[in-house]
C-alpha positions as a Python dict, from the first residue, in 0.01 Angstrom:
ca = {
    (1, 'X'): (0, 0, 0),
    (2, 'X'): (347, -78, 167),
    (3, 'X'): (562, 178, 304),
    (4, 'X'): (810, 273, -54),
    (5, 'X'): (477, 382, -245),
    (6, 'X'): (484, 67, -464),
    (7, 'X'): (128, -138, -469),
    (8, 'X'): (112, -444, -308),
    (9, 'X'): (-96, -685, -585),
    (10, 'X'): (-297, -925, -418),
    (11, 'X'): (-147, -1319, -423),
    (12, 'X'): (-274, -1564, -634),
    (13, 'X'): (-182, -1870, -449),
    (14, 'X'): (-224, -2085, -762),
    (15, 'X'): (60, -1879, -891),
    (16, 'X'): (294, -1779, -629),
    (17, 'X'): (657, -1921, -629),
    (18, 'X'): (851, -1864, -332),
    (19, 'X'): (1187, -1936, -519),
    (20, 'X'): (1242, -1743, -818),
    (21, 'X'): (1333, -1911, -1130),
    (22, 'X'): (1631, -1851, -1293),
    (23, 'X'): (1529, -1697, -1686),
    (24, 'X'): (1492, -1894, -1933),
    (25, 'X'): (1737, -1928, -2281),
    (26, 'X'): (1428, -1767, -2480),
    (27, 'X'): (1418, -1500, -2283),
    (28, 'X'): (1786, -1419, -2271),
    (29, 'X'): (1784, -1425, -2648),
    (30, 'X'): (1454, -1208, -2649),
    (31, 'X'): (1616, -918, -2474),
    (32, 'X'): (1988, -995, -2630),
    (33, 'X'): (1804, -900, -3003),
    (34, 'X'): (1585, -657, -2797),
    (35, 'X'): (1914, -466, -2748),
    (36, 'X'): (2037, -478, -3099),
    (37, 'X'): (1706, -367, -3239),
    (38, 'X'): (1674, -75, -3030),
    (39, 'X'): (2057, -50, -3099),
    (40, 'X'): (2071, -55, -3453),
    (41, 'X'): (1781, 144, -3446),
    (42, 'X'): (1953, 458, -3220),
    (43, 'X'): (2271, 383, -3545),
    (44, 'X'): (1983, 528, -3790),
    (45, 'X'): (1959, 842, -3607),
    (46, 'X'): (2286, 920, -3531),
    (47, 'X'): (2515, 833, -3810),
    (48, 'X'): (2647, 1027, -4097),
    (49, 'X'): (2502, 852, -4421),
    (50, 'X'): (2791, 934, -4722),
    (51, 'X'): (2471, 931, -4910),
    (52, 'X'): (2305, 1292, -5177),
    (53, 'X'): (1947, 1310, -5137),
    (54, 'X'): (1808, 1527, -5411),
    (55, 'X'): (1453, 1602, -5323),
    (56, 'X'): (1242, 1935, -5489),
    (57, 'X'): (1359, 2245, -5424),
    (58, 'X'): (1213, 2625, -5404),
    (59, 'X'): (1023, 2760, -5642),
    (60, 'X'): (1050, 3126, -5718),
    (61, 'X'): (760, 3310, -5905),
    (62, 'X'): (978, 3516, -6215),
    (63, 'X'): (722, 3801, -6222),
    (64, 'X'): (736, 3814, -5834),
    (65, 'X'): (950, 4072, -5640),
    (66, 'X'): (1204, 3981, -5378),
    (67, 'X'): (1220, 4319, -5088),
    (68, 'X'): (1025, 4547, -5349),
    (69, 'X'): (1223, 4490, -5627),
    (70, 'X'): (1142, 4259, -5907),
    (71, 'X'): (1261, 3895, -6008),
    (72, 'X'): (1310, 3991, -6290),
    (73, 'X'): (1387, 4428, -6369),
    (74, 'X'): (1382, 4549, -6711),
    (75, 'X'): (1490, 4869, -6751),
    (76, 'X'): (1503, 5097, -7108),
    (77, 'X'): (1129, 4945, -7235),
    (78, 'X'): (771, 4984, -7088),
    (79, 'X'): (597, 4699, -6913),
    (80, 'X'): (300, 4578, -6782),
    (81, 'X'): (170, 4382, -6509),
    (82, 'X'): (78, 3993, -6492),
    (83, 'X'): (-178, 3831, -6280),
    (84, 'X'): (10, 3540, -6287),
    (85, 'X'): (251, 3322, -6189),
    (86, 'X'): (534, 3192, -6398),
    (87, 'X'): (760, 2977, -6184),
    (88, 'X'): (1096, 2862, -6217),
    (89, 'X'): (1201, 2523, -6026),
    (90, 'X'): (1499, 2397, -5911),
    (91, 'X'): (1611, 2047, -5722),
    (92, 'X'): (1785, 2087, -5394),
    (93, 'X'): (2071, 1832, -5260),
    (94, 'X'): (2156, 1769, -4963),
    (95, 'X'): (2441, 1565, -4816),
    (96, 'X'): (2657, 1442, -4528),
    (97, 'X'): (2963, 1631, -4660),
    (98, 'X'): (2780, 1995, -4588),
    (99, 'X'): (2459, 1932, -4398),
    (100, 'X'): (2427, 1654, -4138),
    (101, 'X'): (2192, 1391, -4209),
    (102, 'X'): (2182, 1009, -4119),
    (103, 'X'): (2168, 662, -4230),
    (104, 'X'): (1785, 673, -4142),
    (105, 'X'): (1690, 1010, -4367),
    (106, 'X'): (1826, 821, -4635),
    (107, 'X'): (1613, 528, -4551),
    (108, 'X'): (1310, 785, -4551),
    (109, 'X'): (1479, 938, -4927),
    (110, 'X'): (1457, 525, -5086),
    (111, 'X'): (1134, 515, -5038),
    (112, 'X'): (983, 865, -5071),
    (113, 'X'): (846, 934, -5437),
    (114, 'X'): (964, 1254, -5399),
    (115, 'X'): (1320, 1237, -5366),
    (116, 'X'): (1639, 1027, -5479),
    (117, 'X'): (1920, 918, -5309),
    (118, 'X'): (2266, 802, -5453),
    (119, 'X'): (2601, 758, -5326),
    (120, 'X'): (2786, 1162, -5263),
    (121, 'X'): (3017, 995, -5565),
    (122, 'X'): (2776, 946, -5818),
    (123, 'X'): (2559, 1250, -5796),
    (124, 'X'): (2869, 1517, -5734),
    (125, 'X'): (3145, 1386, -5784),
    (126, 'X'): (3426, 1434, -5557),
    (127, 'X'): (3518, 1707, -5354),
    (128, 'X'): (3711, 1824, -5696),
    (129, 'X'): (3436, 1743, -5909),
    (130, 'X'): (3212, 1992, -5658),
    (131, 'X'): (3420, 2305, -5679),
    (132, 'X'): (3407, 2275, -6049),
    (133, 'X'): (3075, 2215, -6062),
    (134, 'X'): (2945, 2511, -5930),
    (135, 'X'): (3212, 2742, -6080),
    (136, 'X'): (3023, 2561, -6455),
    (137, 'X'): (2695, 2623, -6261),
    (138, 'X'): (2785, 3021, -6198),
    (139, 'X'): (2876, 3089, -6501),
    (140, 'X'): (2563, 2871, -6700),
    (141, 'X'): (2343, 3055, -6467),
    (142, 'X'): (2446, 3384, -6562),
    (143, 'X'): (2451, 3298, -6952),
    (144, 'X'): (2050, 3185, -6918),
    (145, 'X'): (2048, 3549, -6843),
    (146, 'X'): (2148, 3636, -7140),
    (147, 'X'): (1983, 3370, -7336),
    (148, 'X'): (1720, 3397, -7260),
    (149, 'X'): (1728, 3841, -7281),
    (150, 'X'): (1840, 3732, -7666),
    (151, 'X'): (1530, 3516, -7772),
    (152, 'X'): (1273, 3684, -7581),
    (153, 'X'): (1360, 3943, -7748),
    (154, 'X'): (1367, 3827, -8080),
    (155, 'X'): (1070, 3632, -8040),
    (156, 'X'): (892, 3964, -7968),
    (157, 'X'): (1070, 4097, -8311),
    (158, 'X'): (1296, 4303, -8192),
    (159, 'X'): (1666, 4323, -8313),
    (160, 'X'): (1935, 4208, -8059),
    (161, 'X'): (2234, 4296, -8230),
    (162, 'X'): (2549, 4129, -8157),
    (163, 'X'): (2940, 4115, -8260),
    (164, 'X'): (3010, 3713, -8357),
    (165, 'X'): (3397, 3664, -8326),
    (166, 'X'): (3553, 3318, -8447),
    (167, 'X'): (3709, 3146, -8149),
    (168, 'X'): (3800, 2796, -8301),
    (169, 'X'): (3810, 2578, -8605),
    (170, 'X'): (3720, 2239, -8603),
    (171, 'X'): (3921, 2015, -8764),
    (172, 'X'): (3608, 1852, -8957),
    (173, 'X'): (3548, 2204, -9100),
    (174, 'X'): (3632, 2292, -9494),
    (175, 'X'): (3708, 2681, -9319),
    (176, 'X'): (4019, 2556, -9141),
    (177, 'X'): (4272, 2754, -9349),
    (178, 'X'): (4057, 3006, -9481),
    (179, 'X'): (3891, 3134, -9126),
    (180, 'X'): (4111, 3212, -8848),
    (181, 'X'): (4052, 3252, -8506),
    (182, 'X'): (3984, 3590, -8385),
    (183, 'X'): (3827, 3654, -8731),
    (184, 'X'): (3451, 3907, -8693),
    (185, 'X'): (3214, 3731, -8925),
    (186, 'X'): (2998, 4028, -9064),
    (187, 'X'): (2813, 3827, -9340),
    (188, 'X'): (2752, 3631, -9630),
    (189, 'X'): (2752, 3632, -10014),
    (190, 'X'): (2671, 3976, -9997),
    (191, 'X'): (2404, 3991, -9705),
    (192, 'X'): (2502, 4187, -9367),
    (193, 'X'): (2510, 4059, -9038),
    (194, 'X'): (2364, 4269, -8827),
    (195, 'X'): (2272, 4019, -8529),
    (196, 'X'): (2361, 3624, -8465),
    (197, 'X'): (2028, 3589, -8542),
    (198, 'X'): (2070, 3643, -8915),
    (199, 'X'): (2423, 3419, -8935),
    (200, 'X'): (2187, 3146, -8814),
    (201, 'X'): (1867, 3247, -9006),
    (202, 'X'): (2132, 3259, -9394),
    (203, 'X'): (2265, 2928, -9235),
    (204, 'X'): (1951, 2791, -9203),
    (205, 'X'): (1859, 2799, -9590),
    (206, 'X'): (2175, 2579, -9728),
    (207, 'X'): (2249, 2284, -9749),
    (208, 'X'): (2527, 2058, -9610),
    (209, 'X'): (2824, 2088, -9924),
    (210, 'X'): (2684, 2431, -10046),
    (211, 'X'): (2991, 2650, -10151),
    (212, 'X'): (2967, 2999, -9885),
    (213, 'X'): (3163, 3293, -9960),
    (214, 'X'): (3147, 3443, -9626),
    (215, 'X'): (3280, 3880, -9505),
    (216, 'X'): (3479, 3837, -9208),
    (217, 'X'): (3653, 4159, -9027),
    (218, 'X'): (4075, 4095, -8976),
    (219, 'X'): (4343, 4284, -8902),
    (220, 'X'): (4031, 4618, -8910),
    (221, 'X'): (3983, 4516, -9276),
    (222, 'X'): (3705, 4336, -9415),
    (223, 'X'): (3766, 4033, -9688),
    (224, 'X'): (3564, 3754, -9854),
    (225, 'X'): (3652, 3375, -9785),
    (226, 'X'): (3511, 3101, -9972),
    (227, 'X'): (3444, 2754, -9875),
    (228, 'X'): (3213, 2444, -9801),
    (229, 'X'): (2910, 2404, -9540),
    (230, 'X'): (2983, 2057, -9355),
    (231, 'X'): (2678, 1824, -9253),
    (232, 'X'): (2622, 1831, -8853),
    (233, 'X'): (2351, 1550, -8808),
    (234, 'X'): (2230, 1629, -9131),
    (235, 'X'): (2270, 1998, -9105),
    (236, 'X'): (2456, 2259, -9262),
    (237, 'X'): (2736, 2452, -9040),
    (238, 'X'): (3106, 2592, -9085),
    (239, 'X'): (3186, 2387, -8825),
    (240, 'X'): (3324, 2650, -8594),
    (241, 'X'): (3271, 2763, -8241),
    (242, 'X'): (3185, 3111, -8243),
    (243, 'X'): (3149, 3429, -7970),
    (244, 'X'): (2831, 3616, -7984),
    (245, 'X'): (2824, 3916, -7787),
    (246, 'X'): (2535, 4082, -7763),
    (247, 'X'): (2417, 4428, -7729),
    (248, 'X'): (2099, 4407, -7647),
    (249, 'X'): (1842, 4715, -7649),
    (250, 'X'): (1685, 4677, -7285),
    (251, 'X'): (1844, 4603, -7016),
    (252, 'X'): (1714, 4300, -6760),
    (253, 'X'): (1836, 4244, -6401),
    (254, 'X'): (1804, 3844, -6229),
    (255, 'X'): (1736, 3961, -5850),
    (256, 'X'): (1834, 3630, -5764),
    (257, 'X'): (2178, 3446, -5679),
    (258, 'X'): (2037, 3116, -5498),
    (259, 'X'): (2020, 2938, -5822),
    (260, 'X'): (2300, 2793, -6013),
    (261, 'X'): (2230, 2636, -6383),
    (262, 'X'): (2054, 2709, -6697),
    (263, 'X'): (1746, 2514, -6657),
    (264, 'X'): (1561, 2800, -6579),
    (265, 'X'): (1624, 3017, -6922),
    (266, 'X'): (1364, 2902, -7037),
    (267, 'X'): (1030, 3086, -6731),
    (268, 'X'): (1322, 3394, -6740),
    (269, 'X'): (1234, 3441, -7143),
    (270, 'X'): (898, 3390, -7043),
    (271, 'X'): (901, 3627, -6786),
    (272, 'X'): (1050, 3877, -7005),
    (273, 'X'): (831, 3840, -7311),
    (274, 'X'): (490, 3844, -6975),
    (275, 'X'): (601, 4204, -6919),
    (276, 'X'): (677, 4326, -7257),
    (277, 'X'): (351, 4241, -7370),
    (278, 'X'): (0, 4472, -7282),
    (279, 'X'): (-185, 4146, -7293),
    (280, 'X'): (-227, 3936, -6934),
    (281, 'X'): (-159, 3639, -7091),
    (282, 'X'): (-229, 3454, -6801),
    (283, 'X'): (-506, 3587, -6643),
    (284, 'X'): (-457, 3492, -6270),
    (285, 'X'): (-293, 3117, -6378),
    (286, 'X'): (-52, 2985, -6174),
    (287, 'X'): (258, 2818, -6432),
    (288, 'X'): (566, 2642, -6386),
    (289, 'X'): (837, 2476, -6584),
    (290, 'X'): (1174, 2416, -6662),
    (291, 'X'): (1406, 2427, -7007),
    (292, 'X'): (1719, 2561, -7111),
    (293, 'X'): (1712, 2759, -7377),
    (294, 'X'): (1959, 2906, -7635),
    (295, 'X'): (1899, 3237, -7824),
    (296, 'X'): (1689, 3068, -8139),
    (297, 'X'): (1521, 3027, -7832),
    (298, 'X'): (1529, 2630, -7850),
    (299, 'X'): (1425, 2482, -7517),
    (300, 'X'): (1649, 2161, -7422),
    (301, 'X'): (1603, 1914, -7180),
    (302, 'X'): (1719, 1944, -6817),
    (303, 'X'): (1797, 1686, -6494),
    (304, 'X'): (1557, 1593, -6194),
    (305, 'X'): (1193, 1726, -6388),
    (306, 'X'): (1048, 1446, -6143),
    (307, 'X'): (1118, 1605, -5854),
    (308, 'X'): (1047, 1952, -6023),
    (309, 'X'): (720, 1851, -6088),
    (310, 'X'): (628, 1799, -5716),
    (311, 'X'): (788, 2087, -5587),
    (312, 'X'): (597, 2299, -5889),
    (313, 'X'): (240, 2123, -5707),
    (314, 'X'): (362, 2177, -5391),
    (315, 'X'): (420, 2562, -5438),
    (316, 'X'): (61, 2610, -5575),
    (317, 'X'): (134, 2574, -5940),
    (318, 'X'): (-164, 2381, -6184),
    (319, 'X'): (19, 2362, -6542),
    (320, 'X'): (364, 2298, -6570),
    (321, 'X'): (565, 2359, -6929),
    (322, 'X'): (821, 2042, -6998),
    (323, 'X'): (1057, 2015, -7290),
    (324, 'X'): (930, 1764, -7527),
    (325, 'X'): (1282, 1573, -7465),
    (326, 'X'): (1220, 1540, -7109),
    (327, 'X'): (877, 1352, -7188),
    (328, 'X'): (1009, 1005, -7166),
    (329, 'X'): (1105, 1099, -6773),
    (330, 'X'): (743, 1333, -6722),
    (331, 'X'): (595, 1031, -6783),
    (332, 'X'): (397, 821, -6523),
    (333, 'X'): (575, 1081, -6257),
    (334, 'X'): (297, 1347, -6299),
    (335, 'X'): (152, 1469, -5939),
    (336, 'X'): (-210, 1433, -5908),
    (337, 'X'): (-387, 1762, -5962),
    (338, 'X'): (-77, 1908, -6222),
    (339, 'X'): (-146, 1940, -6561),
    (340, 'X'): (184, 1935, -6821),
    (341, 'X'): (203, 2020, -7128),
    (342, 'X'): (530, 1924, -7349),
    (343, 'X'): (726, 2278, -7553),
    (344, 'X'): (996, 2238, -7836),
    (345, 'X'): (1083, 2613, -7802),
    (346, 'X'): (954, 2918, -7702),
    (347, 'X'): (730, 3029, -7937),
    (348, 'X'): (585, 2642, -7804),
    (349, 'X'): (545, 2840, -7465),
    (350, 'X'): (457, 3177, -7456),
    (351, 'X'): (155, 3018, -7721),
    (352, 'X'): (81, 2768, -7428),
    (353, 'X'): (72, 3025, -7116),
    (354, 'X'): (-176, 3191, -7406),
    (355, 'X'): (-392, 2915, -7418),
    (356, 'X'): (-375, 2807, -7058),
    (357, 'X'): (-489, 3203, -6988),
    (358, 'X'): (-773, 3135, -7208),
    (359, 'X'): (-854, 2784, -7046),
    (360, 'X'): (-843, 2674, -7369),
    (361, 'X'): (-542, 2391, -7401),
    (362, 'X'): (-739, 2133, -7557),
    (363, 'X'): (-461, 2153, -7875),
    (364, 'X'): (-167, 2180, -7604),
    (365, 'X'): (97, 1863, -7653),
    (366, 'X'): (149, 1647, -7343),
    (367, 'X'): (387, 1403, -7292),
    (368, 'X'): (234, 1014, -7432),
    (369, 'X'): (-76, 1190, -7575),
    (370, 'X'): (-215, 1247, -7893),
    (371, 'X'): (-417, 1637, -7847),
    (372, 'X'): (-481, 1617, -8246),
    (373, 'X'): (-798, 1447, -8221),
    (374, 'X'): (-978, 1651, -7854),
}
C-alpha cells in the first residue's frame, strides 16, 4: 500500500505501458453519450410538465362518520345502522400549474393502467374554464345532494312536496304565448300536483301531440291554459324548463366538502335509503359505485369510471355499481377481484345492494354479460 492510501495493483508485464495512450474516438463518443443521457434523465426529474395526470381519487363510505359526525346525517326520521359500506368514488387530477410534478411523472402516467395523461387544457381547459368548472362543480355537488334526498324518499314511498315554477319556454313549445315565465304549475286536467313526481307521472301517461289543460298560479290567482305536448326523443314534453323547489319531510346534511360535481348522487341516495330502513341490506358487504341521479331516480353516466373502479378496489370494495350507459368504458377495465353490476335507476341500485347482502347476485345485470340464463 502506498503512503497515500491507494492500493498498488500488481504489474502484468504483458499489459504494462510506460506511455499513456490518448482516449479513442469511440471512448469520447461514449462519454459524450453518457453525459447527454444523464442530463436527460436529470431533466425528467426536475422539469415541470404541462400535462394533467388523472388517477384514482379517494373514496368515502357514505355510511361512515367523520370526527364522530355521520357523513350523511339525517334529521327528522328514525335511522338504522348498517354493517356494510357504500363508498362514493372520485378521480384526482394533478397538473403542473397547481402541483409540481415532472416529465418523468408524465411518462410514468402514460404507461400506468391506473392513470391517464393529457395536456392540461384538454382536461381542465383554460384558467377561465377551470374557474367556471370549479363553480359549476360546487353547484352540482349541492344539487346532487338534493336530488339524492328527493329520489331516495320517493323510492321509499314518501311524498316530497314541491313548488314547480316555469323559468323558460322553448321556441318549439306549443305553450309559447300561453304559459308565462314565473307561472307555478299546480295541476293538469283537473288533477292537483302536490309534488314534482305528480307532474312527471302525469306527463308520462300521455303521448306527444296530446292536448292538455294545465292549471297555473299567476299573479296570485289560478287559471287554466291549454296546449299540445311536443315530441322530445319520443317522449311527451311541455317544452318548458321548470325549477322545482322541494320541501322534503326530513333534513339531510352531507358532512364532506372535498368533492365536487354530481357523480356521487346515487351513492348518497343509497345511503339515505339504507339508513331509513330497518333491514340490514348489505350484511357487511363492501360496495362502491358512481352515478349522477335525478329527482326521478334515473341514473346517468359519469366520467373516469375506469379510474374510479381502480380506486374502489384499492379501498377494499368487492362490488361496484356502474351506470348502464358507462358499460362500454367498464368492459376490459375491471380490476381483478371487483364484481361490477350495471344499474339504470335508483331502484336497480337498491335491488343490487339487497342481492349483494343476500349473496345472491346471479340475476343482476353485468356490462356485456347476459345473466338471464344464470
